[in-house]
N, C-alpha and C positions, 0 to 999 in steps of 0.2 A: 543565563539566557532568559530574556523576558518572554513569557508565553501569554498569549491572549486567551484566557480560559473563560472567565465569567463576565468579561467586559467587552466582548467582541460585537455586541449588537448596536453599538453607538454609531457615531459618525465614521466616515472612512478613516483608515489608519493614516498616520502622518506620511505625507508624500504621495498619497493616493487621492486623486481628485474625484469629484462626483461624476465627471465625464467618463473617467476610466471605469468607475463602478458600474455605471449604466451600460457601457460597452460590454463589460463582462457579463452583466445581467442578460443582455441581448444574446451573447454567445452561449450562455448557459441554457437558453431555451433549446438550442440545437444539440446539446450534449447531455445535459443533466435531466431535463424534463420530458424528453421524448417518451420515456417509458411510462411515467404516470399519466402523461397526456393522452396516450393511446389506450389506456385501460377501459374507457367507455366502449371500445370495440367488443369486449368479451365479458364484462362483469355480469350484466343481466343474462346474457346467453349462458354463462357458466352456472349462475345461480339456479336457473330453471332447467338445466340439462339433466337428463335422467328422470327418475321417478320420485325424487325427493319431495318436490313441491309442484303443484300445478296452478295455473292461472285460472281463477274462478271469477264469476260475475260480481262477487262482493268486493273484489280488489284488495282484500286484506293482504294477500301475498305480495303484490307489486308495491303497495304502499309500505309494507314492512321492510321489503328489500331496500327501497329508496331511503327509508329512515336509517337503516343499518349503514348503508353506503355513506350517507351524509355525516353521521356522527363518527364513523370510523375514519373517514377522510379528515374530519375536523380535529379529532382527538389525537390520532396517530401521526398523520402527515404534518398538519399545521402546528398543533400544540407541542407534541413530543419532539419531532425532528427539527422543524424550522425554528421554533422558538426556544427549545431547550438543548437538544443534543448537539446542534451545530455550534453551540458555545463551547462544547468540550472538545475543541480541536487541539491537536498535538502540534503546536507551532504552525497552525494553518492547514494541517493535514487531517483527514477524517478516515473513518472506516473502523471495523471491528478491531483490527490489529493495532491501529493507532490508539484506541482506547486502552488496549493492553499495555502498550509501551508507555503510555502516559501514566498508568498506575505504577508500572515498574520503576519509573524515574522518580516517583515520590515515596515508594516503599521498597525496601530491599527484598523484592519478591521475584527478581529475574533469575532464570535458570540458564541464561545464555553465556557463552564463553566471554570472559573479559568483564563479567558483571553486568547485570541487567539494570544497574542503577547509575545514572549519570553523575550522582554526587561523588562517586569514586573518581570520575574523570574530569568533570567540569569544575575547574578550580574557582571559577568566578560566581558560583551559585551562592549569592549572598543570603538567600532565604533558607538555606539548608538547616542552619542552626535553629532558627525559629520553628521550622517544621518538626525537627527532632524533639525540641522541647515541648511541642504541642501534640506529640504523637498520641493518637487515640487508642482506645482499647482494641478496636477492630484492626488497626494498623499493627499493633504489637502481636496479636494473634496470627495475622497473616505472615509476619516476618519470622515467627517462631516455628511454625509447623511447615515443613517442606512438602508434606503431602497436599496441603492447601495450595501451595505454589504450583505444584504439578497439575492439580485440578483446574487452577486458574488458566494455565497455559493451554490445557486440553480444551477448556471451554472456549477460549479465544480461537483456537484452531478449528473447533466445530463451526463457529460462526463464519470463519474464513472459508472453510470448505463448502458450506451451504451457499455462500455468496458466489463462489466459483460455479457451483451447480446452477444457481440462478442465472449466471452468465451463459450457460448452455441452453436453459429452457426459455428465457425471456425472448431471444430472437426468434426461436421456433414458434412460440405462441403468438407473438405480436404479428409476424409476417403471415402466419397461417390464418389468423383471425381476419386480417385485412383482405387477403386474397380469397377467403371463403365467401366473401360477398358476391362472388361470381355465381353462387348457387341461386341467388334471387334474381340475378340479371340474365342468366342464360339457362336454358332448359337442359336437364340431365348433366349439369356441370359438377355434381358432387364428386369429390376426390380427383377430378381431372385438373384441379389447381395445384396438385402436388409438384409437378415439374416446374411450374412457375415459381412456387415457393422456394424450391431448392436453388433455382437460378438466382433469385433475388438474394438469398442468404450468401451464396458464393460471392456475388458482387459486393455485398456489405463488408465481408471480412477482407476482401481484396482492397478495399478503400482505406483500411486502418493505417497503413504505413504512411499516409499523407499527414497524419498527426491531428491532434485535437483542434488546433488553431484553424487549420484549413477546413476540417470537417465541420467545425462549429459555424463558420461563416456560410458554408454550403447548406447546412441543415437548418439553421435558425429561421430563415424565411419560410421554410416548409412547416415548421412547428407553429409559427405565428399564423399562417394561413389556416392550418388545421384547427387551432384553438378558436380562431374567429369563426370558422365554418361550424364547428360543433356547438358553439355558444349561440350562434344565430339560428341554427336548426332547432336547438333546444328552446330558445325563446319563442320561435314560431309555433312549435308544438304545444307549449304551455298556453299561449294565447288562443290558438285555434282549437285545441282539443279539450284541455282541462285546466283552466286558470286557477282552480282551487287545489291544485296538486301540492302547493306549498304547505298545506296543513299536514301532509305526510312527514314533514321534517320533525314533527313532535315525537319524542321518545315513546309516547303512548302506543304508537303503531308498531314499535319493536315488540312490546309486550303482547299486543294482539296477534302479531305474526307468530311468535313462539307458542302462544296459547293454542292457536288453531292448528299449526303444522306439527308441533312437538318434535319428534325425532327427525322427521324429514326436514323441518326448518333448521334444526341444529346442524345437520349434515350439509345443508345448502350454504352455511356460513363459509365453507371452504372455497366457494366461488365468489362470495361477496367480498372476502378479504383481498381479492385481487385489485380492488379499487385503490389500495395503498401500495401496490407493487411499484417499485421505482423510488420509494422513500429512502431505502437503505443505499441504493445506488447514488442518490442525491448526496448523501452524507459521505460515501466513499469517494465521490468526485470532487470533494471540497478543495483538494490540493490543486485542481486544475483551474479553479476560479477563486472566489473569496466568499466568506460567510455572508457579507452584506449584499453582494450581488445576487446570490442564490435566494436570500430572503426576499429581496425586492421583487424578483421575477415571480416567485411563487405567490406571494400575498397579493400583488397587484394584477397579475395576468392569469396564472395557471389555476389557482383555486377558484376564482369566480367563474371561469370558463367551464371547469369540470362540474361545478354545482349546477349550472344552467343545463349542461349536457345531460346529466343524470335525471334532472327534473323533467326535461323535455321527453326523454325516452319513457319515463314513467307515465307522463301525461298521455302520450300516444297509446301505450299498451293498456292503460286503464279504460280506454274507450274502444278497444278491439279485443275480442275474445274468440275469434274464429281462425286461429293460426293453424296451419297444416300440421305442425307438431311443435312441442315446446322448444325444440332445438332452434327454431326460427325466431324465437323471442330474443330481441337484442337490438343492436344499433341500426343495422341496415334497414330493418323493417320500418323504422320510424323516420327514415329519410324520404322526403317526397320523391315520387318515382321519376320525375323529370330531372332531378338533381343526382340520381343514384350513380350514374356512370362517372360524372366529374368527382363526386365525393369518394367513389371507389379508388380512383387514381390518387387523390390526395391522401386517402387512408393508407394505401400501400406505401407511399413515400414517407408518411408519418411513422408507420410501423418500423421502417428501416431506421429512422431517427431514434425511435424508442429503444431499439436494440443497442444503439450506440452508447447509451448511458451506462448500461450494465457491463458492456465490453470494456469501456474506459475504466470503470470502477474496478473490474477484475485485474486489469494491468496494474493499477495503483496498489492494490492489496497484495498482489504477487511480489511486487518489488519490495514492499515493506517486509514481507516474510523472508524473502531471499537475503535481504540486508541483515536480518537478525537471525540468520542460520536456521530458519524453519522451512526452507524450501531450497531444492537444488539450484545451482547457479544457472541463470538464463541470460541471454543477450538482451540488454536494455538499450533501446534507441531513444535518445532525447530529441523530441520533434520540435522543441521551441527553445530559442536562445534566451528568452526572457522569463518564461514560467517554468520552474524546475519540475513541477508535477506532471507536465505533459509528456508522456512516454508511450512507447510502442514496444511490445515484446513479441517478436516473430513466432517463436516456438509455441507460446500460449495462444496466440491468435489462430494458428492452424489447428491446434488441438481442439480449441473451442469450436472451430468450424466443422471439423470431422464429427465431434460428438453431437453438435446441433443438427447436422444433416441426419445422423443416425436416429435420434429420437423423433425427428420430423417424419422420416420415412417409416420408422417402426410403429409409431402410434397411428399416424395417418388420420387423426381427428383432433379437434381442439379441446374436446372434453377431457381426455386423459392428460393432455399437455397442461391444461389449467389446473387439474388436481395436483400434478407434479410440481408446478411452479408455486402453487399455494403453500405447500408444506415447506419448500425451500425459503420462501419469503418470510413466513411467520417464525421459522426457527432462527433466522438471522436477527429478526426483531427482538425475539426473546433474549438472545445472547446480548444484544446491545442494551436492553433494559437492565439486565443484571449487572453488566460491566459499568453502566452509567450510574447505577446506585452506589457502586464502590467509588467512582470518581467523585460523586457528591460529598462523600464522607472523607476520603483519603486525599483528594486533590483540592477540592474547593473548601475543605474544612468546615462543612455545614453540619447541622445537627443530624444525628442518626435517624431521628424521627422524620426529617424531610426526605432522607434517602429511602426509608421504609415506606413513606407515603407514595413516593414516585414508583417504587417497586410494586407495591400492592395495587395501585390504581391502574398503571399501564400493564403490569404483569397479569392481572386478572382478565383484562380484555384480550390479551394475546394468548393466554392459556385456553380461553374459550375457543378462539379460532384454531389454535394448535390441535386441540382435541377433535374438532370437526375435520381438520385436514387428515389426521391419522385415520379417521374412519374411511377415507378413500384410498387406503393403502393398496388394495388389490386393483384399483382403477387408475393407476398411474403414479400414486404418491410414493411408490417404492423406488422410483428412479432417482430423486435427489438423495435418498438415503444411501443408495448404492454408490452414486457418484461421490458423495461426501466421504463414505467409508474408504473408497480407493484413494482419494486425495489425502485423507487423514492418515492412512498407512504410509504414504509417501512422505508426508511432512514429519510424522513421528519417527520413522526410520532415519530420515536425514538428520533430524535434531538429535536423536540418540547417538548416532554415529559421530556427529560433530562434537558432542559432549565427551564421548569416550576418547576421541582423538586429542582433545584439549587436555583431558585428565592424564593421558599418557605423556604428553609434552611436559606437563607440570611435574609428574613423578620422576621423569627421566632427565630433567634438565641438569646441567652441570653447574656446580656452585661457582660463583665469581672468584672465591678464594683459590680454587683449583687453577683457574686461569692465571691469576696474579702470581701464584707460586712459580709459574714457568719463567718469570722475568720479562723484561721489556720486549724481548724477541719472541716470547711465547713458546720458546723451544722449537721454533720453525724458522724457515727462511722468509724474511719479509721483502716483498717485491713492490715496485712502484705501482701506484693505482689505488683506487677505492674499492673495497669489497663490501657490497650490501648483502647482508644475510637476513633473509626474511624469516620471521618467527611469529608465532601467535602469542608468545609470552611477553609480558610486560616487565619481567624481572628474571634474573638468572640467565644462563647461557643455554641455548637449545641443544638437544642431543645431536642434531644434524651437524653442528659445528665440530664437536669432538669426533664424530663419525668421519667427517671430511679430513680433518688434519691428521687423524690416525692413519689414513690411507694415502694421503698426499700432503707431506709435511712442508707446505709452503703456503703463504697467504700474503695479502696486500699490506702496504705500509699503513693504511688507514682502514680500520674495520668499523662498520656501522651495523648494529643490530637493529633492523627495521621492523616495526610492528604496525601494521595498518589495521585499524579498528573501526567497525561500524558501531556507533553508539546510538542508543534508543532516543535520539532527538532528530527532528527533520533536517536541520541544517546546523553546521558548526561554522562560526565566524572565522575568516581567514587568519586573524591574529591569534586565534585560540587553537588552530589546527595542529601545530607542531609542538610536541613536548620533547625537549632535548636534555640528555644527561650524559655524564662521563662515567666510564667504568675503569676504576683503578687510577693510578697517577697519570699526570699529563703525558709523560714520555711514552706511555703505552699506545697512545693514539687510538683508544677504543671509545666509541660513543654508542649511546642508545637513543633512538628516535622513535617516538610514537606519533603516528599520523592518524588523526581522527576525522571520520566522515559521518555525517548524518545519513539516515536511510533515504533521504531525498537529494543528497548532494551529488553533483557531477564530478567524477574524478578526472584529474588533469591527464593530458597526454604525457608521454615519457620525457620529452625535452623540458617542458614546463615544470614537471614534477622534480626532475633532477636539479634544475636551477634553484627551485624553492628549498629543496632539501639541503643543498650546499649552503645557501644563504642562511638558513636557520642555524646550521652548525657553526658557521662563521660568526654570527651574532652571539651565539652562546659562548664561543671562545673569547670574543672581544669583551663581553660583559663579565667574564670570569665565572659564569654560571650562577651569579648571585642575583636571582630574580625573586622578587617578593611574591610572585604568583606561582612559584614552584611548589611542588609537594613531593613527599618521599614515597617511592615505590620500592618496597623491600629496603635495601640499604643504600639505594641510589637516589640522589636528589634530582628530580626532573623539573625543568623550567619551561614555562610557556613562552615561546619565542615567536615574534612576528617575522615572517619569512622575508619581508621587504626591508628590514632594518639596514642590512648591508647589501646593496645591489651588486650582482655579479656581472662583470663586463667580460665578454668573450669575443675573440676574433679568430676566424679560421685562417688556414694557410693561404687562402686566396684573397684575404683582406676583408672578407665579409664580417661586419661588426654586428654583434648582438648584445645590446645593453646600453647604458647611458654613455653619451659621447663626451661629456665634460666632467670628469671626476674631480672631486675636491682634493682628497688624499688618495694615493694609490699604493698598494703593495703589488708590484709588477713582476712578472716572470716572463722573460723572452723565450720565444720558441726555439727549440733545438732542431726539429725537423720541419721542413716547409709545410707539410700538410697537417701538422698538429695544431691544436688550438692553444692560444696563449690566454691566460685568465688573470684577472686582477679584481680585487674587491674595492669598492668605492666607500671610503670611511667618511663619517661626518667631520666637518672642519674642526669641531671642538673635541674630537676623539683623542684621548691620551692612550697611546699604545706602547706598552713596554716591550723590551727585547724578547721576553719569554712568549708573550702573546703574538708578537710579530713572527717569531720562529714557528709557532704552531699554525698560524695562518698560512705561512709560506709552505709548510709541509702539506697542508690541505690543498693549496693551489697546485703544488707539484703533483700530488696524487690525482687531482681533477684533470690535469693536462695529460697524464699518462693513461687516463681512461677509467671507466667505472664498470664493474662486473656485478651481475645480479646472481645470487646463489639462492635457488629455490629448492625446497624439499618436494620430492615426488614420492609420497607415501602410499603404501598399500596396507589396508586394514585386514587383520586376521584375528579371529577369536582365539584366545590362548587355550592350551590344552586343559581339559577339565571343565570347560564352559558348558552351559546347558545347551540342549539341542536347539531351543528357540533362539538363543543368543548366536549360535553358530550360523543358523539360517539367516538371521537379520544382518549380521556383520559380514559374513563371508559371501553372501549372495546378493541380498537386497541392497545393502549400502554400497557395496563395491560396484554393483550394476549401475546404481544411480550416479556414483562418482565418475565412472568411466564415460557415462553418457550425458554428463552435465558440463557446463562451462566452468573454467577455473575462475579465480578472483578477477575482478575487472582490472585491477592494477597490473596483474600478470599479463593480460592481453596487450597492455601498452608498452611492455618492456621489449627492447630490441632483441630479436632472437640471437643475433651475433654476440651479444654481451651476456647471454643467459647460460647458467650452468645448473643443471638439475642433479640433485643428489638423492638417490633412491634409498628408501628405508622401509622396512616392514614393521608395522605397529602391531605388537601382540597385546590385544586389549581384553 
């Protein structure tokens, strides 16, 4: 599969017009950039909050803060994220976990069931041999030591958990900062804005089910008005109060700032870094839009407006030194008094938009983790029929809302919220920098010196901010650490339990030889119909099958061992989705089908899935299984089959037709009962079908008409006797609690309940 990694900054992709790119760029303003666009509301306020630094007549502090803000915004948001990191998209998807899956697809470093490496599954990866021959020393070390693979996964999960924590804190800080402008507009309004803040937050999360497309169109005009507003106010303040403020953009003022303020200035960096909040959300939201549209919006609109806004605030503050307290230094005080109420309304609306970016990014990254067995199953609602990345997750949405309201009410001031968000933001950025360095070496095949240069340059900046944020641990920074610890425990327990379950399946699977020794009847009564046995295994016979036939010695005339896999790629092409193989001789009528979905793919409903499954098996039978794209899994040869090669024509008992109306060649089976379907396969005119193949296709059609049954395992995990106390707690209580309260696989939700048979087993792990 072709991935746009280092070449995505050019013209629009083939089939994507400039009009479509500009439309996406406009929509991205309402979803992606609301967070970073509203940061002027609280950056100067957070930097001067507390007793770390004070605003003096010499203006060294305000000029130093402006210089730090400008260069941090330029180097981190513009250079690192917009110009470099966005290129490292995983098939168009972004985020911390997308970087991890990108590394795992190029290095055998995946710990996930089924292999974390798509080279094992994607038969058409033409570059695999070249990459293996070019394997660097770093790649070899990472593949050899499993402890490094575990650390890599934990590192990726840390970034993911911090991003979820950011999803809790950003809405609370953005809305609270906007509404707190009432303090300047109304007497004795301090802390009376809390109910207003909570009401706005509830409305924000209630809007999420409408989807990114509608929310983007609703919110984009608000962000455009907001950016125009802050840039015009900034330009006015520069001209009216201090048109020499541009000199503060010199890095010299950063040196002067730290020289004068020393430890206090260093601690204030925790507030300054909030100018780049939203940069990671911008990357995580990449799947909702496109790389080019996000770049155009930031470079041409967002970045210039933010620079003018910060310069304008600094220009005003530099000429005013009689503030009631340092807490009032910030955005609203620099707004002309006549415009304060209209700007307050726009700011509140813009802060709601700013929260949208991180909420959307949280949905995206949770789906990636869930698809790769690192998060319990959740309900994923696709809100767009054209853009796969636009999703809504109800459970996560309401959890975020509850946590967001809790921290808003608990802290009741923006100072502690800013400290908390700062640590979450900078931790995610550090994780992205480290993973990006690995991508440069392992994926882009660049020199290790380029990767080290990237790591040292950006890492040193972020470590400086990280150390300043840790200094605020007792003033709110403990919140993201606590939240990330909770989510890390959930993810680690779920991943550990999934791995143990998969290992049990592998260790207790039945050999194919055992099955074949039973003879064509398998030692049981074969009845009409198709039996679909779901398994996580890609080879061998699952223990659930022997458990079933031991207790009920009867099964269907056609058996299909079905394995549905989420592979660490965003999308799998339809012609590559089905791998079909045969177990034993033809007369056994045993097949193995592996269905592959990317972590962004939408899985089909049950009727469409059944038709495509039968079609792929029929094409496998017709072609004799001799497919040049096949590969061997265990002792079985699996072939990549296009599901539409032999269309399936079906007609119900009432005459309703489903399928092509004018077949060329037909293998037809008349109905026996009035309400049963009759089915036939439409073969190409040039197809040469011998008697043996025709007989096998006839059996498949007979079985299809008789009906299809789904056999699913309903397993319970239990730690085996002699296990450690920690393992018993993790498996018997934590994992089982998560399993009982999470959703099953998405394909299981689409299976008709009348055709489902669950076989219970206890897994002693």
